[in-house]
C-alpha positions in Angstrom: 25.1 -6.4 13.9 27.3 -8.9 12.0 25.9 -11.0 8.9 26.3 -14.7 9.4 25.1 -17.8 8.1 22.4 -17.4 5.3 19.4 -18.9 6.7 16.8 -17.6 4.0 17.3 -17.4 0.5 14.5 -15.6 -1.1 13.8 -14.6 -4.8 13.5 -10.9 -3.6 15.1 -11.0 -0.1 17.9 -13.2 1.6 17.8 -13.6 5.3 20.9 -14.0 7.5 21.6 -15.0 11.2 23.2 -12.9 13.3 25.6 -13.2 16.7 21.8 -12.4 18.4 19.8 -15.8 18.0 16.7 -13.2 18.3 18.0 -11.0 15.7 18.3 -10.9 11.5 19.5 -8.9 8.9 17.5 -8.7 5.9 18.7 -7.9 2.5 16.5 -6.6 -0.2 17.6 -7.8 -3.7 17.1 -6.2 -6.9 15.0 -9.2 -8.4 11.1 -8.4 -9.4 8.7 -11.2 -9.5 4.9 -11.3 -10.4 2.3 -14.0 -11.2 3.8 -16.3 -8.5 7.2 -16.3 -10.0 6.1 -16.6 -13.6 7.3 -13.1 -14.5 10.6 -12.5 -13.3 13.1 -8.9 -14.1 16.2 -7.5 -12.6 16.0 -3.4 -11.4 18.6 -2.1 -10.2 18.4 0.2 -7.1 14.6 -1.3 -6.6 15.6 -3.5 -3.3 17.5 0.0 -1.9 14.1 1.5 -2.2 12.3 -1.2 -0.9 14.5 -1.4 2.1 14.0 2.1 2.6 10.7 2.4 2.2 9.7 -0.3 4.3 12.2 0.9 7.5 10.4 4.6 7.0 6.6 2.6 7.3 7.3 0.2 9.7 9.3 2.5 11.9 6.2 4.7 11.8 3.9 1.7 13.0 6.0 1.1 15.7 5.7 4.7 16.7 2.0 4.3 16.7 1.4 1.0 18.8 1.6 -1.8 15.9 4.9 -4.0 16.7 6.5 -5.8 13.8 9.7 -7.5 13.3 11.6 -3.7 12.1 14.1 -2.8 14.3 16.4 -0.1 12.5 18.3 -0.2 9.0 21.6 -1.0 8.7 22.6 0.3 5.5 21.1 1.1 1.9 20.2 -2.8 1.3 19.8 -4.0 5.1 17.8 -3.9 8.1 17.9 -5.7 11.4 14.6 -7.2 12.4 13.5 -9.7 15.3 13.5 -13.1 14.3 9.9 -14.5 13.9 8.4 -18.0 12.9 6.4 -16.8 9.5 2.4 -17.6 9.5 2.0 -18.8 6.3 -0.7 -16.0 5.6 -0.9 -13.2 3.3 -3.5 -10.7 4.5 -4.7 -8.3 2.3 -6.8 -5.1 3.1 -8.4 -4.1 0.2 -10.2 -0.2 -0.1 -10.6 -0.2 -3.7 -11.0 -3.8 -5.8 -8.3 -3.9 -8.3 -6.4 -6.3 -10.1 -7.2 -10.0 -9.7 -9.9 -9.6 -7.2 -11.6 -7.3 -9.7 -11.4 -9.8 -12.4 -12.6 -12.5 -10.0 -15.7 -10.3 -8.9 -16.4 -9.3 -12.2 -15.9 -5.5 -11.1 -13.9 -2.5 -12.9 -10.5 -2.4 -12.0 -10.6 0.7 -8.9 -14.1 0.0 -8.0 -14.6 1.6 -4.6 -16.8 -0.4 -2.2 -18.7 0.5 0.4 -16.8 -1.2 3.1 -13.0 -2.5 3.6 -12.4 -5.9 2.1 -10.1 -7.9 4.0 -9.2 -11.4 2.6 -6.7 -14.5 3.8 -4.7 -16.3 1.5 -2.7 -19.5 2.2 0.9 -18.6 1.3 1.5 -22.1 -0.4 3.3 -21.1 -4.0 2.8 -24.6 -5.1 -1.3 -24.4 -4.3 -1.3 -20.6 -6.2 -1.5 -19.0 -2.9 -5.2 -19.9 -2.4 -7.8 -17.5 -0.5 -8.9 -20.0 2.7 -11.5 -18.7 5.2 -11.0 -18.5 9.1 -12.4 -22.5 9.5 -9.6 -23.6 6.8 -6.9 -21.3 8.4 -7.4 -23.5 11.9 -8.0 -26.7 9.7 -4.6 -26.6 8.7 -3.5 -25.6 11.9 -2.2 -22.1 10.7 -3.7 -20.4 13.6 -6.3 -20.2 16.0 -9.8 -18.2 15.5 -8.6 -15.5 18.2 -5.6 -15.3 16.6 -6.9 -14.9 12.9 -9.4 -12.4 14.6 -6.4 -10.3 15.9 -4.6 -10.3 12.8 -7.7 -8.6 11.2 -8.2 -6.2 13.7 -4.1 -5.4 13.6 -4.0 -5.5 9.7 -7.5 -2.7 9.3 -5.6 -0.9 12.1 -2.0 -0.7 9.9 -3.8 -0.1 6.9 -6.0 2.7 8.8 -2.6 4.4 9.9 -0.7 4.1 6.5 -3.6 5.4 4.3 -2.8 8.9 6.7 0.6 9.0 5.9 -0.2 7.8 2.0 -2.7 10.4 1.5 -0.4 13.7 3.1 2.0 12.0 0.6 -0.5 12.8 -2.6 -0.7 8.6 -2.8 -4.0 6.7 -2.5 -3.3 3.2 -0.4 -5.6 1.4 -3.0 -4.6 -2.0 -0.9 -1.8 -3.8 1.2 -0.8 -7.5 1.6 0.8 -7.7 5.1 2.6 -11.1 6.9 2.8 -11.7 10.2 5.1 -14.3 12.6 5.6 -15.4 15.7 8.8 -13.7 17.7 11.3 -15.5 18.4 12.1 -13.2 21.8 8.7 -13.6 23.0 6.5 -15.7 21.2 3.8 -13.3 20.3 2.6 -12.3 16.7 3.7 -9.3 15.3 3.8 -7.9 11.7 6.8 -8.8 9.6 7.9 -9.1 6.1 8.1 -5.3 4.1 5.8 -2.6 3.7 6.7 -1.0 -0.1 5.2 -0.6 -3.2 6.4 -4.5 -4.1 3.1 -5.4 -1.0 0.7 -2.4 -1.8 -0.9 -0.8 -5.2 -0.1 2.9 -4.6 -2.3 5.3 -7.1 -1.1 9.6 -7.4 -4.2 10.9 -6.2 -4.2 13.7 -8.5 -3.6 11.6 -11.9 -4.1 8.2 -11.1 -0.5 7.1 -12.1 0.1 3.8 -10.5 3.4 4.0 -8.8 3.9 0.1 -7.4 4.6 -3.3 -8.5 1.9 -3.0 -11.3 4.4 -1.0 -13.6 6.4 -4.1 -13.9 3.1 -6.9 -14.3 1.3 -4.3 -16.9 4.9 -3.1 -18.6 4.8 0.3 -17.5 8.2 1.0 -17.1 9.9 3.7 -15.0 9.8 0.9 -12.2 12.6 2.3 -9.9 11.7 5.9 -10.6 8.2 5.3 -9.6 9.7 3.9 -6.4 11.7 6.7 -5.9 8.8 9.0 -6.0 6.9 7.1 -3.3 10.7 7.3 -0.8 10.5 10.8 -1.8 7.4 11.5 -0.7 7.2 9.6 2.4 10.6 10.8 3.7 9.1 14.2 3.1 5.9 13.8 5.2 7.5 11.5 7.9 10.3 14.2 8.5 7.4 16.6 9.1 6.6 14.3 11.9 3.3 12.3 11.0 
């Protein structure tokens, strides 16, 4: 695949067209953002780590019955993916209540609920990515009720599969933010974007150490070293056939 014109210049990733109208190349950058872009930094090697981690996890989901946009990794920072029209919703699955949700609900960080919590956020930076319910999402024309129900089911299935892999790597999947898109080649909804320490909260099961983007949010240092730790653990597990 050859990189052609730039079709999306994102803050943390770039998307390039290819000679195939239904395929794109996604390039992972070293830029890191938090709090809707209020906090910004550059960590050398972070883009490579996220590319490799995401390729491993999306490939794992593809092999286990969840269709994603990922096709194959193409070098240290690039991956070839199916072209999609993004659905402007973030679907977050919470196995624990942490971060801003814990603050909002008045719960201790890391509270473990009796159920698995799923929420939808309207992906709109100008509005601060507000929480929306199904009726509001339908009113906005984002998706139908059936599509929203499918996205929730698929998010829960992906969460369960990823919990298993992370547990084998000695990591707890605290929460995960997922996005979906409509594939250019079929028009069907598929899982899209990345799965990495930028989009998950990951805590070491033995020590509780944070191995994700909270290291940047909370000024804990060693961001790239922690991401590399996650990559090395996942490579060992997935190499063994998980």
